[in-house]
C-alpha positions, 0 to 999 in steps of 0.5 A: 500500500505504501508503494502505491502512494509513493508511486502516485507522488512521483513527478511523472505520475503527477504530470500525467494526472494533471494533464488528464484533468486539464484536457478533460476540462477542456473537452467538457468546455468545448475548447478542444474537439473530441478527436483532439482530446482522444489523440492527446489523452491516448498519447499521454496514457500510452507514454505513462503506461509504456514507461511504467512497463519498461520500469517494471521490466528492468527490475 
């Protein structure tokens, strides 16, 4: 449980969550289109989980 919280507070995790919130709000407000949101959000999540997978593979 402690490891989960320590991973949550890494800079990469914080930025990923913050960007997800920002782009979700922009999509809800209509500032960006759904296609733009999908492309941006997919890129962010793929990068986050890709680096997480690589980190676990190195251990």
